[in-house]
C-alpha positions as CSV (number, residue, x, y, z in Angstrom):
1,M,-46.7,-77.2,120.3
2,R,-50.3,-76.5,121.2
3,F,-52.0,-76.0,124.6
4,Q,-54.8,-74.1,126.3
5,F,-55.2,-73.1,129.8
6,A,-58.2,-71.4,131.5
7,S,-57.7,-67.5,131.6
8,D,-59.8,-66.8,134.6
9,Y,-58.0,-65.1,137.3
10,S,-58.3,-67.9,139.9
11,S,-57.1,-70.5,137.6
12,L,-54.1,-68.6,136.5
13,A,-53.2,-68.1,140.2
14,L,-52.5,-71.9,140.4
15,Y,-49.5,-71.4,138.1
16,I,-47.6,-69.1,140.3
17,P,-46.0,-71.8,142.6
18,R,-45.0,-73.9,139.6
19,F,-43.5,-70.8,137.8
20,L,-41.4,-70.0,140.9
21,K,-40.2,-73.6,141.2
22,I,-39.0,-73.5,137.7
23,I,-36.9,-70.3,138.4
24,G,-35.9,-71.3,141.9
25,E,-37.8,-69.7,144.8
26,E,-34.7,-68.7,146.8
27,R,-33.1,-66.7,143.9
28,W,-36.6,-65.3,142.9
29,Y,-37.3,-63.7,146.4
30,K,-33.8,-62.6,146.7
31,R,-34.2,-60.5,143.4
32,I,-37.6,-59.3,144.5
33,D,-36.4,-58.0,147.7
34,Q,-33.7,-56.1,145.9
35,L,-36.2,-54.5,143.7
36,D,-38.6,-53.7,146.4
37,K,-35.9,-51.9,148.5
38,E,-34.9,-50.0,145.3
39,Q,-38.4,-48.7,144.6
40,S,-38.8,-47.6,148.2
41,R,-35.8,-45.4,148.2
42,S,-37.1,-42.6,146.0
43,P,-39.7,-42.0,143.3
44,Y,-37.1,-42.0,140.8
45,L,-35.9,-45.5,141.4
46,W,-39.6,-46.5,141.8
47,K,-40.1,-45.3,138.2
48,I,-37.2,-47.5,136.9
49,V,-38.8,-50.6,138.7
50,A,-42.2,-49.7,137.3
51,D,-40.9,-49.3,133.8
52,Y,-38.6,-52.2,133.5
53,H,-39.6,-54.6,136.2
54,W,-43.3,-54.5,136.3
55,L,-43.6,-58.2,135.2
56,E,-41.6,-59.3,138.1
57,M,-43.2,-57.1,140.7
58,A,-46.8,-58.1,139.5
59,I,-46.1,-61.7,139.9
60,S,-44.7,-61.3,143.2
61,H,-47.5,-59.1,144.5
62,Q,-50.0,-61.8,143.5
63,S,-47.9,-64.6,145.0
64,D,-47.9,-62.6,148.3
65,I,-51.7,-62.4,148.3
66,L,-52.0,-66.1,147.3
67,S,-49.7,-67.2,150.1
68,S,-51.5,-65.0,152.8
69,E,-55.1,-65.5,151.7
70,G,-54.9,-68.8,149.8
71,K,-56.7,-67.3,146.7
72,L,-56.5,-64.1,144.7
73,P,-59.4,-61.5,144.3
74,P,-62.2,-62.3,141.8
75,E,-60.6,-59.8,139.3
76,P,-57.0,-58.5,138.7
77,I,-56.2,-55.0,139.9
78,N,-55.0,-53.9,136.4
79,L,-54.1,-55.3,133.0
80,L,-50.5,-55.6,133.8
81,Q,-51.2,-58.1,136.6
82,H,-53.4,-60.1,134.4
83,S,-50.8,-60.1,131.7
84,A,-48.2,-61.1,134.2
85,L,-50.1,-64.1,135.2
86,H,-50.7,-65.2,131.6
87,F,-46.8,-65.0,131.2
88,A,-46.2,-67.2,134.2
89,A,-48.9,-69.8,133.1
90,A,-47.5,-69.8,129.5
91,V,-44.0,-70.4,130.8
92,V,-45.1,-73.3,132.8
93,E,-47.1,-74.9,129.9
94,I,-44.2,-74.3,127.5
95,H,-41.6,-75.7,130.0
96,S,-43.6,-79.0,130.4
97,R,-43.6,-79.6,126.6
98,L,-39.9,-78.9,125.8
99,S,-37.2,-81.4,125.6
100,G,-34.6,-81.7,128.4
101,V,-32.3,-79.3,126.4
102,G,-35.2,-76.7,125.9
103,Q,-36.2,-76.8,129.6
104,R,-32.6,-76.2,130.8
105,Q,-32.3,-73.3,128.2
106,L,-35.7,-71.7,129.3
107,E,-34.7,-72.1,133.0
108,G,-31.4,-70.2,132.1
109,R,-33.3,-67.4,130.3
110,L,-35.5,-66.9,133.3
111,R,-32.6,-66.7,135.8
112,D,-30.7,-64.3,133.4
113,G,-33.9,-62.2,133.3
114,L,-33.7,-61.8,136.9
115,K,-30.4,-60.2,136.8
116,Q,-30.7,-58.1,133.7
117,Q,-31.6,-54.3,133.8
118,S,-34.4,-55.0,131.3
119,G,-35.8,-57.8,133.3
120,F,-38.0,-60.4,131.4
121,A,-38.7,-58.1,128.5
122,A,-37.1,-60.2,125.7
123,L,-38.6,-63.4,126.9
124,Y,-41.9,-61.7,127.4
125,L,-42.0,-60.9,123.8
126,E,-41.6,-64.5,122.7
127,I,-44.1,-65.9,125.1
128,R,-46.7,-63.3,124.3
129,L,-46.2,-63.9,120.5
130,A,-46.3,-67.6,121.0
131,L,-49.7,-67.3,122.9
132,R,-51.2,-65.2,120.1
133,L,-50.0,-67.8,117.4
134,I,-51.5,-70.7,119.4
135,A,-54.7,-68.8,119.9
136,E,-54.9,-68.4,116.2
137,G,-54.5,-72.3,115.8
138,Y,-50.9,-72.5,114.6
139,D,-48.5,-75.2,116.0
140,V,-45.5,-73.4,117.6
141,C,-42.0,-74.5,118.3
142,F,-39.1,-72.8,119.9
143,P,-35.8,-73.5,117.8
144,D,-33.5,-71.2,119.7
145,L,-34.5,-73.0,123.0
146,E,-34.2,-76.4,121.6
147,D,-31.0,-75.7,119.9
148,T,-32.4,-76.6,116.5
149,G,-32.2,-73.1,114.9
150,A,-30.8,-69.6,115.6
151,F,-34.3,-67.9,115.6
152,D,-36.8,-67.8,118.4
153,L,-40.1,-69.1,117.0
154,E,-41.4,-71.3,114.2
155,F,-45.1,-71.7,113.5
156,S,-47.0,-73.7,111.1
157,R,-50.5,-74.7,110.0
158,G,-50.8,-76.9,107.0
159,D,-47.8,-76.9,104.8
160,V,-46.6,-73.4,105.4
161,V,-43.9,-73.1,108.0
162,V,-42.8,-69.5,109.0
163,E,-39.8,-68.3,111.1
164,V,-39.8,-65.3,113.6
165,E,-36.9,-63.7,115.3
166,C,-37.8,-61.6,118.2
167,K,-35.7,-58.5,119.4
168,S,-36.5,-56.4,122.5
169,L,-35.0,-52.9,122.1
170,S,-34.8,-50.0,124.6
171,A,-36.8,-47.0,123.0
172,D,-33.7,-45.0,124.4
173,A,-31.2,-46.8,122.1
174,G,-29.4,-44.1,120.1
175,R,-30.4,-41.4,122.5
176,R,-28.0,-39.2,124.3
177,V,-29.8,-39.4,127.6
178,H,-31.3,-42.6,128.6
179,R,-34.2,-42.4,131.1
180,K,-32.7,-45.1,133.4
181,D,-29.5,-43.1,133.6
182,F,-31.4,-39.8,134.1
183,F,-33.6,-41.4,136.9
184,R,-30.5,-42.6,138.8
185,F,-29.0,-39.3,138.3
186,M,-32.1,-37.7,139.8
187,E,-32.2,-40.2,142.8
188,A,-28.7,-38.9,143.7
189,L,-30.1,-35.4,143.8
190,S,-33.0,-36.3,146.1
191,P,-31.6,-34.9,149.5
192,A,-30.8,-31.6,147.8
193,L,-34.1,-31.4,146.0
194,D,-35.9,-32.1,149.3
195,A,-33.9,-29.2,151.0
196,H,-34.8,-27.0,148.1
197,A,-38.5,-27.7,148.3
198,A,-38.5,-26.0,151.7
199,S,-36.9,-22.8,150.3
200,N,-40.1,-21.0,149.1
201,R,-38.3,-20.8,145.6
202,K,-40.0,-22.5,142.6
203,E,-37.3,-22.9,140.0
204,I,-36.2,-24.8,136.9
205,L,-32.7,-26.0,136.2
206,V,-31.7,-26.7,132.7
207,I,-28.9,-29.0,132.1
208,T,-27.5,-29.0,128.6
209,L,-25.0,-31.7,128.0
210,R,-22.3,-31.4,125.1
211,D,-22.8,-35.1,124.3
212,R,-24.3,-37.9,126.4
213,L,-25.2,-38.8,130.0
214,S,-22.7,-41.5,130.9
215,P,-24.3,-44.5,132.5
216,N,-21.2,-44.7,134.7
217,Q,-22.0,-43.2,138.1
218,A,-18.4,-42.1,138.8
219,R,-18.3,-40.3,135.5
220,Q,-21.5,-38.3,136.6
221,A,-19.9,-37.0,139.7
222,G,-18.9,-33.7,138.5
223,L,-22.3,-33.0,136.9
224,R,-24.0,-34.1,140.1
225,Q,-21.8,-31.9,142.3
226,A,-22.5,-28.9,140.0
227,T,-26.1,-29.4,140.1
228,I,-26.3,-29.9,143.8
229,G,-24.3,-26.5,144.1
230,M,-26.9,-24.8,142.0
231,L,-29.6,-26.0,144.2
232,H,-27.7,-24.7,147.3
233,E,-26.8,-21.5,145.8
234,P,-29.7,-19.4,144.8
235,A,-27.7,-16.4,143.5
236,R,-26.0,-18.4,141.0
237,R,-27.7,-18.3,137.6
238,I,-25.3,-20.2,135.3
239,F,-22.6,-22.9,135.7
240,N,-20.4,-23.7,132.7
241,R,-18.1,-26.6,132.2
242,P,-16.7,-28.0,128.8
243,S,-19.1,-31.0,129.1
244,F,-22.2,-29.3,130.3
245,H,-24.0,-26.1,130.8
246,I,-26.5,-25.4,133.7
247,E,-28.9,-22.5,133.7
248,R,-31.5,-21.5,136.3
249,F,-35.0,-20.3,135.5
250,A,-37.8,-19.0,137.7
251,Y,-40.8,-21.2,137.3
252,S,-42.9,-18.2,136.6
253,D,-40.5,-17.3,133.7
254,I,-41.4,-20.6,131.9
255,M,-45.0,-21.2,133.1
256,M,-46.1,-17.5,133.4
257,N,-47.8,-18.6,136.8
258,D,-50.6,-20.1,134.8
259,P,-53.0,-21.5,137.5
260,T,-54.5,-24.2,135.1
261,I,-51.1,-25.8,134.3
262,N,-51.1,-29.6,135.0
263,E,-48.2,-32.0,134.7
264,Q,-49.1,-33.0,131.1
265,A,-49.2,-29.4,130.1
266,F,-46.1,-28.5,132.0
267,H,-44.0,-31.3,130.2
268,E,-45.5,-30.3,126.8
269,T,-44.5,-26.6,127.4
270,C,-41.0,-27.5,128.5
271,K,-40.4,-29.7,125.5
272,E,-41.6,-27.0,123.1
273,M,-39.2,-24.6,124.8
274,F,-36.1,-27.0,125.3
275,G,-36.6,-29.7,122.6
276,P,-38.7,-32.8,122.3
277,N,-35.8,-35.2,123.7
278,T,-35.6,-33.2,127.0
279,H,-36.0,-35.4,130.1
280,I,-37.9,-33.8,133.0
281,A,-38.2,-34.7,136.7
282,G,-38.1,-33.0,140.2
283,R,-40.2,-31.9,143.0
284,L,-42.6,-29.1,143.2
285,T,-44.9,-27.8,146.1
286,E,-47.3,-24.9,146.1
287,T,-44.5,-22.7,147.4
288,G,-41.3,-24.1,146.3
289,G,-39.2,-26.9,144.7
290,C,-37.2,-27.5,141.6
291,V,-37.6,-29.3,138.3
292,I,-34.6,-30.7,136.4
293,L,-34.6,-30.6,132.7
294,M,-31.9,-32.5,130.9
295,R,-31.1,-32.4,127.2
296,S,-28.0,-32.8,124.9
297,D,-26.5,-30.4,122.3
298,R,-26.0,-33.4,120.0
299,E,-29.0,-34.9,118.1
300,D,-30.4,-38.3,119.0
301,D,-29.8,-41.2,116.4
302,T,-32.4,-43.8,117.0
303,S,-32.5,-45.1,113.7
304,K,-29.0,-46.8,113.6
305,P,-29.6,-49.2,116.5
306,L,-32.9,-50.2,115.3
307,L,-31.8,-50.8,111.8
308,E,-28.8,-52.8,113.3
309,S,-31.2,-54.9,115.3
310,L,-33.4,-55.7,112.3
311,R,-30.3,-56.7,110.3
312,K,-29.0,-58.9,113.1
313,A,-32.5,-60.6,113.3
314,A,-32.6,-61.1,109.4
315,S,-29.1,-62.8,109.7
316,Q,-30.6,-65.3,112.3
317,L,-33.3,-66.4,109.9
318,T,-32.5,-69.4,107.6
319,A,-33.5,-67.4,104.3
320,R,-35.2,-70.6,102.9
321,R,-38.7,-69.9,104.3
322,P,-41.1,-67.1,104.9
323,A,-40.1,-65.0,108.1
324,F,-41.0,-62.2,110.2
325,I,-39.1,-60.0,112.7
326,A,-40.8,-58.8,115.9
327,V,-39.5,-55.8,117.6
328,Q,-40.6,-54.8,121.0
329,F,-39.8,-51.3,122.5
330,Q,-39.4,-51.6,126.1
331,E,-40.4,-48.0,127.4
332,I,-43.3,-46.9,125.1
333,E,-47.1,-46.7,126.2
334,T,-50.0,-48.1,124.3
335,S,-50.9,-44.8,122.6
336,D,-47.4,-44.3,121.4
337,L,-48.1,-47.0,118.8
338,M,-50.2,-44.4,116.9
339,L,-47.4,-41.7,116.8
340,P,-46.6,-40.5,113.1
341,H,-42.8,-40.4,113.8
342,L,-42.7,-43.9,115.2
343,R,-44.7,-45.3,112.2
344,W,-42.5,-43.3,109.8
345,R,-39.2,-44.3,111.4
346,T,-40.2,-48.1,111.6
347,G,-41.5,-48.1,108.1
348,L,-38.6,-46.4,106.5
349,L,-36.2,-48.7,108.3
350,S,-38.2,-51.8,107.4
351,H,-38.2,-50.9,103.7
352,T,-34.4,-50.1,103.9
353,L,-33.9,-53.7,105.2
354,F,-36.2,-55.1,102.5
355,T,-34.7,-53.3,99.6
356,H,-31.4,-51.6,100.2
357,H,-30.1,-54.5,102.4
358,G,-31.9,-57.2,100.1
359,E,-33.4,-59.1,102.9
360,A,-36.3,-60.3,100.8
361,H,-36.7,-63.4,102.8
362,V,-38.2,-61.2,105.5
363,N,-41.9,-61.0,104.8
364,G,-42.7,-58.1,107.2
365,T,-41.7,-56.5,110.6
366,Y,-43.9,-56.3,113.6
367,F,-43.6,-53.5,116.4
368,C,-45.1,-53.6,119.8
369,G,-44.4,-52.3,123.4
370,F,-43.4,-54.1,126.5
371,A,-46.1,-52.7,128.8
372,A,-48.5,-51.8,125.9
373,I,-51.4,-54.0,126.9
374,V,-55.1,-53.5,126.1
375,A,-58.3,-55.5,126.9
376,K,-60.9,-56.2,124.2
377,G,-63.8,-58.6,124.3
378,G,-62.9,-60.0,127.7
379,K,-59.5,-60.8,126.7
380,I,-56.1,-59.1,126.9
381,G,-53.6,-58.7,124.1
382,T,-50.6,-56.8,123.0
383,P,-51.4,-54.4,120.1
384,A,-48.8,-54.2,117.3
385,F,-48.5,-52.6,113.8
386,G,-46.8,-54.3,110.9
387,I,-44.8,-53.2,107.9
388,P,-45.3,-56.0,105.1
389,N,-42.6,-56.5,102.5
390,P,-44.3,-55.7,99.2
391,K,-42.0,-58.2,97.2
392,P,-41.1,-60.9,99.7
393,K,-39.0,-63.9,98.4
394,F,-41.5,-66.3,99.7
395,P,-45.1,-64.8,99.4
396,I,-47.8,-66.2,101.6
397,V,-51.4,-65.3,102.2
398,P,-52.5,-63.5,105.3
399,A,-54.3,-66.4,106.7
400,A,-50.9,-68.2,107.0
401,A,-49.4,-65.4,109.3
402,I,-52.5,-63.7,111.0
403,P,-50.8,-61.8,113.6
404,F,-48.2,-60.4,111.0
405,L,-50.3,-59.9,108.0
406,M,-53.9,-59.3,109.4
407,H,-55.2,-55.9,108.2
408,S,-57.1,-53.3,110.1
409,T,-57.6,-49.6,109.5
410,N,-55.6,-47.1,111.6
411,E,-59.1,-45.8,112.8
412,E,-60.0,-49.4,114.1
413,F,-56.4,-49.8,115.7
414,A,-56.8,-46.4,117.4
415,A,-60.2,-47.3,118.8
416,A,-59.0,-50.7,119.9
417,I,-56.1,-49.3,122.0
418,G,-58.1,-46.1,123.1
419,A,-55.6,-43.5,121.4
420,P,-56.6,-40.4,119.5
421,F,-56.2,-40.7,115.7
422,P,-53.3,-38.4,114.7
423,N,-54.1,-35.2,112.8
424,I,-51.9,-36.3,109.8
425,D,-52.5,-39.3,107.5
426,I,-50.4,-42.4,108.6
427,S,-52.2,-44.8,106.3
428,H,-49.9,-44.7,103.4
429,F,-46.2,-43.6,103.1
430,L,-44.4,-43.6,99.8
431,F,-41.3,-45.5,100.7
432,D,-40.5,-46.5,97.2
433,E,-40.1,-42.8,96.3
434,M,-38.2,-41.9,99.4
435,L,-35.6,-44.7,98.8
436,T,-34.9,-44.0,95.1
């Protein structure tokens, strides 16, 4: 499968009605109304919608403009809106080229995406990667959609055929506190936080969980009631229960009344004092308000779910041809792709997959972010970094799989995504030594 479509904003807009028709307009607008009501209820629910459903909201916003004005503005408001239109256009073009089986499968994936907490994230990875491969001149097929294979993409140019399995994974997988659950917890505190903001007290409540924050709202009830009680009882400094501990601090005790403090510096200071996996949200005014910090006594283990996802992906490939695994983290920002700890973790686990678990048919792994989008040379793209297998079972030259094996320096990558280069060297990790 190969295709092209005009990428200018006005041409992309023409795909919106066709995209909505594939999904079903009635179910689309019903879901968008739900998301719109959620994001209007509080800034905490707005954050959930912005993180996990930006794709749906971006398409919906542009659909509304198109319906009322008959056209879109000359330029997109931001990269997310432009990327959302690329996604819609690609879905329409791919749908028109699939068999009847493939079309029905794609329609089902789209409708499932409307109901899922992670939205269209998983399908977005497959579509964006297919677009990249087609742009590089490869012929692309969708075996999973067509029921001809258990993996997502197959691409070829000449005699070399390569398989790809895609996995969209929450960056919170393996963490004791998930940001979605934390923001829903905060939303339940909104009335108490609003009342506290008028009290002329600037405070910080630190919640330390003995284990994890349950996603079950009913199981959070005791913690919510205790936190609300602390907000209403200024004399109480500590609240202890077997499953959690809450402690009150004056804002000045943490920030020393520094007049230059900004939001980023505040978050960095809190994470230095209370741990890097602390979640932070709340409401502060010039004279009052409270910020909630939440952490767990137990360490996060983000490696286990990522390795399990890589192993699952490897099992879905045929092991008879070169193959790659593409992983998309749902909550990370573009600049996070330069973080040394992310590079170390993904590199170590990839080499564990290649060597310890013997998945030599995997030529490499590929890591990107759901909302990590950049513009370069008048085009938009999804930046990613790859970990090549040093001893693949089916060696191929980089030209046979450009998105996965094309090399650029870390300095070039940092410049392309507009991120600072880290202080420590992330260009070479001695995984062989670490694994022996």
